One Martini backbone bead per residue (centre of mass of N, CA, C, O) as a GRO file, in nm:
protein
  441
    1MET     BB    1   4.563  -2.754   0.921
    2PRO     BB    2   4.576  -3.001   1.116
    3ASN     BB    3   4.669  -3.202   0.895
    4ALA     BB    4   4.934  -3.053   0.830
    5ARG     BB    5   5.060  -3.081   1.111
    6ARG     BB    6   5.052  -3.387   1.123
    7LYS     BB    7   5.220  -3.437   0.866
    8TYR     BB    8   5.469  -3.277   0.956
    9LEU     BB    9   5.534  -3.442   1.217
   10THR     BB   10   5.550  -3.719   1.081
   11SER     BB   11   5.789  -3.657   0.891
   12ILE     BB   12   5.992  -3.591   1.113
   13VAL     BB   13   5.979  -3.861   1.263
   14LEU     BB   14   6.056  -4.044   1.024
   15LEU     BB   15   6.332  -3.916   0.972
   16LEU     BB   16   6.453  -3.978   1.251
   17VAL     BB   17   6.408  -4.286   1.244
   18ALA     BB   18   6.569  -4.339   0.988
   19GLY     BB   19   6.839  -4.227   1.089
   20MET     BB   20   6.858  -4.417   1.336
   21ALA     BB   21   6.850  -4.686   1.173
   22ILE     BB   22   7.099  -4.640   1.000
   23GLY     BB   23   7.293  -4.604   1.241
   24TRP     BB   24   7.243  -4.888   1.364
   25LEU     BB   25   7.379  -5.045   1.126
   26TYR     BB   26   7.659  -4.875   1.223
   27ASP     BB   27   7.664  -4.839   1.537
   28ALA     BB   28   7.516  -4.517   1.511
   29PRO     BB   29   7.234  -4.382   1.611
   30LEU     BB   30   7.307  -4.087   1.696
   31VAL     BB   31   7.428  -4.003   1.429
   32GLY     BB   32   7.175  -4.050   1.262
   33LEU     BB   33   6.998  -3.851   1.423
   34LEU     BB   34   7.172  -3.599   1.369
   35VAL     BB   35   7.161  -3.601   1.060
   36ALA     BB   36   6.851  -3.586   1.040
   37SER     BB   37   6.823  -3.317   1.192
   38LEU     BB   38   6.994  -3.148   0.997
   39LEU     BB   39   6.817  -3.198   0.748
   40ALA     BB   40   6.558  -3.081   0.866
   41LEU     BB   41   6.672  -2.800   0.930
   42ALA     BB   42   6.763  -2.726   0.642
   43HIS     BB   43   6.482  -2.746   0.516
   44GLN     BB   44   6.345  -2.529   0.695
   45ILE     BB   45   6.534  -2.298   0.624
   46ARG     BB   46   6.472  -2.299   0.325
   47GLN     BB   47   6.168  -2.246   0.354
   48LEU     BB   48   6.196  -1.982   0.515
   49LEU     BB   49   6.354  -1.821   0.300
   50THR     BB   50   6.142  -1.850   0.078
   51PHE     BB   51   5.915  -1.714   0.237
   52GLU     BB   52   6.059  -1.441   0.280
   53ARG     BB   53   6.099  -1.370  -0.022
   54ALA     BB   54   5.799  -1.369  -0.093
   55LEU     BB   55   5.717  -1.139   0.098
   56MET     BB   56   5.919  -0.917  -0.005
   57SER     BB   57   5.834  -0.952  -0.327
   58ASP     BB   58   5.523  -1.011  -0.365
   59ARG     BB   59   5.550  -1.344  -0.471
   60LEU     BB   60   5.362  -1.595  -0.371
   61ASP     BB   61   5.288  -1.770  -0.631
   62ASP     BB   62   5.614  -1.842  -0.701
   63ALA     BB   63   5.651  -2.019  -0.471
   64GLN     BB   64   5.851  -2.312  -0.365
   65LEU     BB   65   5.691  -2.533  -0.104
   66GLY     BB   66   5.501  -2.735  -0.180
   67ASP     BB   67   5.256  -2.938   0.031
   68GLY     BB   68   5.292  -2.825   0.299
   69ILE     BB   69   5.278  -2.603   0.557
   70TRP     BB   70   5.413  -2.371   0.399
   71SER     BB   71   5.205  -2.353   0.175
   72GLN     BB   72   4.963  -2.287   0.361
   73LEU     BB   73   5.080  -2.034   0.484
   74LEU     BB   74   5.104  -1.883   0.217
   75SER     BB   75   4.803  -1.890   0.147
   76ARG     BB   76   4.705  -1.736   0.397
   77VAL     BB   77   4.868  -1.480   0.354
   78SER     BB   78   4.748  -1.420   0.074
   79TYR     BB   79   4.458  -1.388   0.172
   80PHE     BB   80   4.504  -1.155   0.379
   81ARG     BB   81   4.630  -0.960   0.175
   82GLN     BB   82   4.390  -0.938  -0.018
   83ARG     BB   83   4.190  -0.842   0.195
   84SER     BB   84   4.347  -0.590   0.277
   85ARG     BB   85   4.338  -0.457  -0.002
   86LYS     BB   86   4.033  -0.440  -0.021
   87TYR     BB   87   3.997  -0.264   0.234
   88LYS     BB   88   4.174  -0.033   0.138
   89ARG     BB   89   4.010   0.040  -0.109
   90ARG     BB   90   3.751   0.093   0.043
   91HIS     BB   91   3.867   0.308   0.235
   92ARG     BB   92   3.966   0.499   0.012
   93LEU     BB   93   3.689   0.549  -0.114
   94LEU     BB   94   3.551   0.650   0.142
   95LEU     BB   95   3.747   0.884   0.196
   96LYS     BB   96   3.694   1.024  -0.073
   97GLU     BB   97   3.392   1.072  -0.029
   98VAL     BB   98   3.419   1.233   0.230
   99ARG     BB   99   3.599   1.453   0.111
  100ASN     BB  100   3.400   1.544  -0.110
  101SER     BB  101   3.164   1.613   0.082
  102THR     BB  102   3.318   1.821   0.262
  103ASN     BB  103   3.405   2.004   0.019
  104ALA     BB  104   3.093   2.069  -0.054
  105MET     BB  105   3.077   2.230   0.185
  106PRO     BB  106   3.019   2.561   0.292
  107ASP     BB  107   3.137   2.472   0.552
  108GLY     BB  108   3.366   2.459   0.792
  109GLY     BB  109   3.605   2.184   0.880
  110ILE     BB  110   3.783   2.092   1.190
  111VAL     BB  111   4.004   1.860   1.314
  112LEU     BB  112   4.078   1.809   1.661
  113ASN     BB  113   4.261   1.754   1.913
  114ARG     BB  114   4.315   1.777   2.252
  115ASP     BB  115   4.535   2.024   2.166
  116PHE     BB  116   4.426   2.179   1.911
  117GLU     BB  117   4.518   2.013   1.665
  118ILE     BB  118   4.550   1.957   1.339
  119VAL     BB  119   4.412   1.697   1.127
  120LEU     BB  120   4.159   1.816   0.962
  121SER     BB  121   4.030   1.961   0.645
  122ASN     BB  122   3.854   2.166   0.444
  123GLN     BB  123   3.817   2.392   0.190
  124ALA     BB  124   3.650   2.603   0.342
  125ALA     BB  125   3.857   2.649   0.569
  126GLU     BB  126   4.086   2.739   0.382
  127THR     BB  127   3.927   2.991   0.275
  128MET     BB  128   3.846   3.136   0.550
  129ILE     BB  129   4.148   3.094   0.732
  130GLY     BB  130   4.410   2.953   0.579
  131VAL     BB  131   4.435   2.659   0.563
  132ARG     BB  132   4.712   2.420   0.513
  133MET     BB  133   4.720   2.126   0.328
  134PRO     BB  134   4.959   1.949   0.516
  135GLN     BB  135   5.126   2.179   0.663
  136ASP     BB  136   4.911   2.225   0.924
  137ARG     BB  137   4.959   1.968   1.045
  138GLY     BB  138   4.980   2.010   1.403
  139GLN     BB  139   4.861   2.281   1.429
  140ARG     BB  140   4.749   2.523   1.610
  141ILE     BB  141   4.458   2.702   1.582
  142ASP     BB  142   4.563   2.969   1.745
  143ASN     BB  143   4.782   3.028   1.512
  144ILE     BB  144   4.545   3.124   1.311
  145LEU     BB  145   4.332   3.202   1.536
  146ARG     BB  146   4.416   3.506   1.716
  147ASP     BB  147   4.172   3.581   1.848
  148PRO     BB  148   4.090   3.651   2.171
  149VAL     BB  149   3.806   3.530   2.166
  150PHE     BB  150   3.897   3.246   2.068
  151VAL     BB  151   4.100   3.181   2.289
  152ALA     BB  152   3.892   3.201   2.520
  153TYR     BB  153   3.706   2.980   2.405
  154LEU     BB  154   3.907   2.744   2.433
  155LYS     BB  155   3.954   2.787   2.757
  156SER     BB  156   3.673   2.740   2.815
  157ALA     BB  157   3.453   2.547   3.000
  158ASN     BB  158   3.191   2.734   2.925
  159ARG     BB  159   3.075   2.729   2.629
  160ALA     BB  160   2.950   2.877   2.382
  161PRO     BB  161   2.782   2.792   2.108
  162ALA     BB  162   2.892   3.071   1.972
  163ILE     BB  163   3.114   3.271   1.771
  164GLU     BB  164   3.216   3.598   1.657
  165LEU     BB  165   3.448   3.671   1.383
  166ALA     BB  166   3.707   3.772   1.212
  167SER     BB  167   3.886   3.712   0.952
  168PRO     BB  168   4.228   3.666   0.892
  169LEU     BB  169   4.193   3.760   0.577
  170SER     BB  170   3.929   3.951   0.656
  171ASP     BB  171   3.743   4.216   0.798
  172GLU     BB  172   3.478   4.168   0.607
  173VAL     BB  173   3.478   3.882   0.733
  174TRP     BB  174   3.241   3.673   0.901
  175LEU     BB  175   3.250   3.435   1.173
  176SER     BB  176   3.120   3.121   1.286
  177CYS     BB  177   3.213   2.949   1.588
  178ARG     BB  178   3.214   2.587   1.664
  179LEU     BB  179   3.261   2.360   1.939
  180VAL     BB  180   3.272   2.000   1.918
  181PRO     BB  181   3.250   1.691   1.984
  182PHE     BB  182   3.494   1.433   1.846
  183GLY     BB  183   3.528   1.159   1.937
  184ALA     BB  184   3.829   1.070   2.079
  185GLU     BB  185   3.953   1.346   2.204
  186GLN     BB  186   3.791   1.544   2.011
  187HIS     BB  187   3.737   1.812   1.767
  188LEU     BB  188   3.486   2.024   1.606
  189LEU     BB  189   3.524   2.290   1.379
  190LEU     BB  190   3.277   2.520   1.301
  191ILE     BB  191   3.242   2.718   0.996
  192ARG     BB  192   3.070   3.030   0.928
  193ASP     BB  193   2.934   3.253   0.703
  194VAL     BB  194   2.807   3.581   0.848
  195THR     BB  195   2.820   3.846   0.683
  196GLU     BB  196   2.526   3.899   0.596
  197THR     BB  197   2.403   3.901   0.878
  198ILE     BB  198   2.575   4.130   0.989
  199ARG     BB  199   2.490   4.338   0.778
  200VAL     BB  200   2.187   4.335   0.836
  201ASN     BB  201   2.207   4.404   1.139
  202ARG     BB  202   2.350   4.673   1.091
  203MET     BB  203   2.130   4.800   0.922
  204ARG     BB  204   1.909   4.776   1.133
  205ARG     BB  205   2.051   4.933   1.356
  206ASP     BB  206   2.092   5.195   1.195
  207PHE     BB  207   1.797   5.243   1.132
  208VAL     BB  208   1.690   5.259   1.420
  209ALA     BB  209   1.875   5.486   1.512
  210ASN     BB  210   1.796   5.696   1.294
  211ALA     BB  211   1.491   5.692   1.342
  212SER     BB  212   1.503   5.774   1.639
  213HIS     BB  213   1.643   6.043   1.596
  214GLU     BB  214   1.421   6.161   1.404
  215LEU     BB  215   1.182   6.130   1.622
  216ARG     BB  216   1.269   6.313   1.855
  217SER     BB  217   1.203   6.597   1.759
  218PRO     BB  218   0.895   6.576   1.698
  219LEU     BB  219   0.823   6.470   1.982
  220THR     BB  220   0.914   6.718   2.136
  221VAL     BB  221   0.721   6.916   2.003
  222ILE     BB  222   0.457   6.771   2.064
  223SER     BB  223   0.491   6.761   2.372
  224GLY     BB  224   0.508   7.068   2.412
  225TYR     BB  225   0.226   7.142   2.299
  226LEU     BB  226   0.064   6.956   2.488
  227ASP     BB  227   0.150   7.095   2.751
  228THR     BB  228   0.044   7.373   2.680
  229LEU     BB  229  -0.253   7.293   2.632
  230SER     BB  230  -0.302   7.161   2.913
  231ASP     BB  231  -0.226   7.446   3.072
  232ASP     BB  232  -0.465   7.581   2.947
  233PRO     BB  233  -0.740   7.747   3.086
  234ASP     BB  234  -0.908   7.785   2.796
  235MET     BB  235  -0.957   7.495   2.766
  236PRO     BB  236  -1.173   7.287   2.680
  237ASN     BB  237  -1.317   7.011   2.827
  238ASP     BB  238  -1.335   6.831   2.565
  239TRP     BB  239  -1.001   6.834   2.539
  240GLN     BB  240  -0.874   6.693   2.786
  241ARG     BB  241  -0.883   6.391   2.712
  242PRO     BB  242  -0.731   6.390   2.438
  243LEU     BB  243  -0.474   6.523   2.555
  244ALA     BB  244  -0.406   6.302   2.759
  245GLN     BB  245  -0.376   6.076   2.550
  246MET     BB  246  -0.154   6.212   2.381
  247ARG     BB  247   0.054   6.234   2.611
  248THR     BB  248   0.075   5.934   2.670
  249GLN     BB  249   0.169   5.850   2.381
  250ALA     BB  250   0.414   6.034   2.370
  251GLU     BB  251   0.560   5.911   2.612
  252ARG     BB  252   0.574   5.631   2.494
  253MET     BB  253   0.740   5.707   2.243
  254ASN     BB  254   0.981   5.815   2.400
  255ARG     BB  255   1.050   5.542   2.530
  256VAL     BB  256   1.094   5.385   2.272
  257VAL     BB  257   1.322   5.559   2.161
  258ALA     BB  258   1.513   5.535   2.403
  259GLU     BB  259   1.534   5.220   2.395
  260LEU     BB  260   1.636   5.194   2.106
  261LEU     BB  261   1.894   5.353   2.151
  262GLU     BB  262   2.006   5.171   2.374
  263LEU     BB  263   2.007   4.908   2.209
  264SER     BB  264   2.197   5.010   1.986
  265ARG     BB  265   2.435   5.066   2.172
  266LEU     BB  266   2.466   4.772   2.285
  267GLU     BB  267   2.508   4.639   1.991
  268ASN     BB  268   2.759   4.815   1.975
  269PRO     BB  269   3.098   4.729   1.991
  270ARG     BB  270   3.209   5.050   1.959
  271SER     BB  271   3.118   5.147   2.210
  272MET     BB  272   3.164   5.313   2.482
  273ARG     BB  273   3.374   5.215   2.777
  274ASP     BB  274   3.342   5.257   3.144
  275GLU     BB  275   3.508   5.075   3.359
  276GLN     BB  276   3.423   4.952   3.691
  277ASP     BB  277   3.373   4.929   4.028
  278ILE     BB  278   3.074   4.785   4.159
  279ASP     BB  279   2.816   4.851   4.388
  280VAL     BB  280   2.549   4.653   4.396
  281GLY     BB  281   2.405   4.720   4.660
  282ALA     BB  282   2.367   5.023   4.590
  283VAL     BB  283   2.200   4.978   4.333
  284LEU     BB  284   1.963   4.837   4.473
  285ALA     BB  285   1.892   5.066   4.670
  286PHE     BB  286   1.836   5.281   4.454
  287ALA     BB  287   1.607   5.129   4.309
  288ARG     BB  288   1.416   5.114   4.555
  289ARG     BB  289   1.391   5.425   4.610
  290GLY     BB  290   1.236   5.489   4.337
  291TYR     BB  291   0.957   5.333   4.479
  292ALA     BB  292   0.907   5.498   4.715
  293GLY     BB  293   0.563   5.555   4.795
  294GLU     BB  294   0.428   5.407   4.576
  295PRO     BB  295   0.150   5.302   4.444
  296GLY     BB  296   0.121   4.946   4.403
  297VAL     BB  297   0.384   4.858   4.542
  298PRO     BB  298   0.560   4.616   4.637
  299GLU     BB  299   0.760   4.454   4.827
  300ILE     BB  300   1.112   4.539   4.881
  301VAL     BB  301   1.393   4.322   4.892
  302ILE     BB  302   1.728   4.288   5.028
  303GLU     BB  303   1.993   4.044   4.927
  304ALA     BB  304   2.348   4.122   5.017
  305PRO     BB  305   2.613   3.930   5.121
  306LEU     BB  306   2.784   4.029   4.895
  307THR     BB  307   3.089   4.236   4.879
  308ALA     BB  308   3.152   4.218   4.606
  309ARG     BB  309   3.247   4.343   4.305
  310LEU     BB  310   3.171   4.481   3.982
  311HIS     BB  311   3.304   4.466   3.660
  312GLY     BB  312   3.191   4.764   3.487
  313VAL     BB  313   2.909   4.933   3.375
  314SER     BB  314   2.714   5.118   3.564
  315ALA     BB  315   2.477   5.205   3.377
  316GLU     BB  316   2.412   4.913   3.277
  317ILE     BB  317   2.348   4.786   3.554
  318GLU     BB  318   2.123   4.983   3.624
  319THR     BB  319   1.947   4.901   3.384
  320VAL     BB  320   1.906   4.610   3.462
  321VAL     BB  321   1.772   4.657   3.736
  322SER     BB  322   1.540   4.850   3.647
  323ASN     BB  323   1.407   4.656   3.443
  324LEU     BB  324   1.357   4.414   3.631
  325LEU     BB  325   1.195   4.571   3.842
  326ALA     BB  326   0.973   4.682   3.657
  327ASN     BB  327   0.876   4.405   3.564
  328ALA     BB  328   0.798   4.298   3.845
  329ILE     BB  329   0.593   4.522   3.919
  330ARG     BB  330   0.402   4.482   3.672
  331HIS     BB  331   0.360   4.146   3.769
  332THR     BB  332   0.290   4.247   4.072
  333PRO     BB  333   0.118   4.268   4.333
  334ALA     BB  334   0.089   4.466   4.612
  335GLU     BB  335   0.093   4.194   4.808
  336GLY     BB  336   0.361   4.127   4.727
  337ARG     BB  337   0.708   4.017   4.636
  338ILE     BB  338   1.048   4.155   4.613
  339THR     BB  339   1.379   4.023   4.531
  340LEU     BB  340   1.704   4.148   4.586
  341SER     BB  341   2.012   3.990   4.471
  342TRP     BB  342   2.366   3.926   4.595
  343MET     BB  343   2.553   3.640   4.498
  344SER     BB  344   2.729   3.369   4.508
  345ALA     BB  345   2.893   3.124   4.313
  346ALA     BB  346   3.024   2.811   4.257
  347ASP     BB  347   3.238   2.925   4.019
  348GLY     BB  348   3.314   3.231   4.146
  349GLY     BB  349   3.091   3.397   4.090
  350ALA     BB  350   2.783   3.583   4.023
  351CYS     BB  351   2.442   3.674   4.142
  352LEU     BB  352   2.180   3.859   3.989
  353SER     BB  353   1.852   3.893   4.134
  354VAL     BB  354   1.489   3.872   4.049
  355THR     BB  355   1.217   3.817   4.271
  356ASP     BB  356   0.877   3.705   4.240
  357THR     BB  357   0.499   3.684   4.322
  358GLY     BB  358   0.359   3.664   4.061
  359GLU     BB  359   0.207   3.541   3.767
  360GLY     BB  360   0.392   3.454   3.560
  361VAL     BB  361   0.524   3.217   3.306
  362PRO     BB  362   0.496   3.032   3.055
  363GLU     BB  363   0.720   2.813   2.928
  364GLU     BB  364   0.684   2.875   2.612
  365TYR     BB  365   0.774   3.198   2.659
  366ILE     BB  366   1.062   3.225   2.776
  367PRO     BB  367   1.252   3.229   2.510
  368ARG     BB  368   1.092   3.522   2.419
  369LEU     BB  369   1.138   3.757   2.631
  370THR     BB  370   1.405   3.893   2.470
  371GLU     BB  371   1.236   4.003   2.262
  372ARG     BB  372   1.130   4.233   2.062
  373PHE     BB  373   0.810   4.328   2.164
  374PHE     BB  374   0.756   4.106   2.364
  375ARG     BB  375   0.431   3.985   2.489
  376VAL     BB  376   0.225   3.792   2.659
  377ASP     BB  377   0.035   4.056   2.736
  378SER     BB  378  -0.018   4.315   2.543
  379GLY     BB  379  -0.252   4.471   2.676
  380ARG     BB  380  -0.143   4.486   2.971
  381SER     BB  381   0.139   4.605   2.908
  382ARG     BB  382   0.040   4.867   2.781
  383ASP     BB  383  -0.118   4.969   3.031
  384ALA     BB  384   0.155   4.942   3.219
  385GLY     BB  385   0.397   5.058   3.006
  386GLY     BB  386   0.496   4.845   2.820
  387VAL     BB  387   0.721   4.770   2.515
  388GLY     BB  388   0.929   4.510   2.494
  389LEU     BB  389   1.259   4.608   2.572
  390GLY     BB  390   1.385   4.548   2.851
  391LEU     BB  391   1.498   4.247   2.816
  392ALA     BB  392   1.673   4.312   2.571
  393ILE     BB  393   1.858   4.506   2.723
  394VAL     BB  394   1.953   4.308   2.935
  395LYS     BB  395   2.084   4.102   2.750
  396HIS     BB  396   2.297   4.299   2.614
  397ALA     BB  397   2.429   4.399   2.873
  398LEU     BB  398   2.529   4.117   2.965
  399MET     BB  399   2.702   4.047   2.717
  400ARG     BB  400   2.906   4.289   2.785
  401HIS     BB  401   2.961   4.102   3.072
  402ASP     BB  402   2.968   3.787   3.026
  403ALA     BB  403   2.663   3.725   3.067
  404GLN     BB  404   2.366   3.553   3.190
  405LEU     BB  405   2.020   3.479   3.135
  406ASP     BB  406   1.802   3.339   3.382
  407ILE     BB  407   1.475   3.180   3.351
  408LYS     BB  408   1.221   3.138   3.607
  409SER     BB  409   0.879   3.003   3.588
  410THR     BB  410   0.546   3.014   3.754
  411PRO     BB  411   0.231   3.000   3.729
  412GLY     BB  412   0.111   3.183   4.016
  413GLU     BB  413   0.418   3.224   4.171
  414GLY     BB  414   0.651   3.327   3.972
  415SER     BB  415   0.982   3.487   3.928
  416ARG     BB  416   1.332   3.439   3.799
  417PHE     BB  417   1.605   3.667   3.747
  418SER     BB  418   1.929   3.568   3.636
  419CYS     BB  419   2.262   3.708   3.671
  420ASN     BB  420   2.551   3.556   3.537
  421PHE     BB  421   2.873   3.600   3.653
  422PRO     BB  422   3.190   3.580   3.613
  423ALA     BB  423   3.483   3.566   3.790
  424ALA     BB  424   3.631   3.798   3.625
  425ARG     BB  425   3.401   4.021   3.735
  426VAL     BB  426   3.488   3.959   4.029
  427ILE     BB  427   3.559   4.172   4.312
  428ALA     BB  428   3.715   4.170   4.588
  429ALA     BB  429   3.690   4.296   4.886
  430GLU     BB  430   3.846   4.516   5.079
  431PRO     BB  431   3.976   4.530   5.372
  432VAL     BB  432   3.922   4.681   5.671
  433PRO     BB  433   4.088   4.848   5.877
  434ILE     BB  434   4.102   4.854   6.214
  435ASP     BB  435   4.143   5.160   6.258
  436ALA     BB  436   3.898   5.241   6.084
  437LYS     BB  437   3.684   5.103   6.263
  438ARG     BB  438   3.775   5.278   6.532
  439GLY     BB  439   3.883   5.568   6.438
  440GLY     BB  440   4.173   5.587   6.403
  441HIS     BB  441   4.509   5.701   6.306
   0.00000   0.00000   0.00000
């Protein structure tokens, strides 16, 4: 290319010199220079127009531009165009393969831009929620998934790992939706059909609830007869110990049945809810009074500087506090200390926590503490009266209040169970009028 430029400039200079020389022979060198310049300009305009027609007609090989710089320019443009076409073909094949692979996925995938508008989707997403491409490209995803739970999920700053909701196409189909970052200022919405899992969980929940209901009546009869036999003064002394053991196990079974029924109720999204503003400080005080004067109970302290109330179901919050407190008492020696606190959180929410100085839990067991019937030391927990359902009940009760349970524990030092409630659940306390404080009218 440098040689072509040099040759091109040399030919222009020679043409101008020749024109000037011919004009000099006729005593008009400037006229000769002007004529030569016009000829050079006309030739370049002709080459430029030929070059433009070749580009527009996409027939670069048929253009007649000679051997100069224009011909080399045309060759270079032809080379870049062919390379661009090859890259486009490769990109088209790659895009087709990606499209085929995503369409083969059983899970739905939708690419959203920063405004949650649809960019791409696969066939599974079209089948699950009714997205139509390319008609719905540019449509906001919450115009298709109008479920309030999903809309709140999109707006949430701290999103849950996934949410479950009914398909907009059928109430019998349940979907798990998860939003993850994707590319530059984009999101990928992953959709999975969890209908079978929901159905199995519902069957399990119904089975547990029905079995617990069926066990309640015979357990009541057995407990009644055991109480009668234990109070019988004519009962031989040899029978006293077996009867006491049977009564203990019957009471334990009654607790298991009661907690299973409570857990089934909490897991049922259709169960009745009577929400109100709860004075959490009063709930903590009531829970502490329930253990007042009992032997072997460690010191229980309340730290509740937050005066705001919690909007929720009072009975369920009381269950949370009682289960966490009972768990702390069970694993804390009598010389230890338990702190019940109700404090504000940095995000505008509130934190209800139970902290103890007990034996603590090894880190590897912490993720499993809320599983049903899980006990770190099953023998000790059984002797202490635990059945392994209390923390599972706490977890599901908190889920019904949009809250999360955070557990921190160090073996030999103690544990802290924190219930983190969002700001939407915290109701600021109304200020007391001055006259009311003074007792005026």
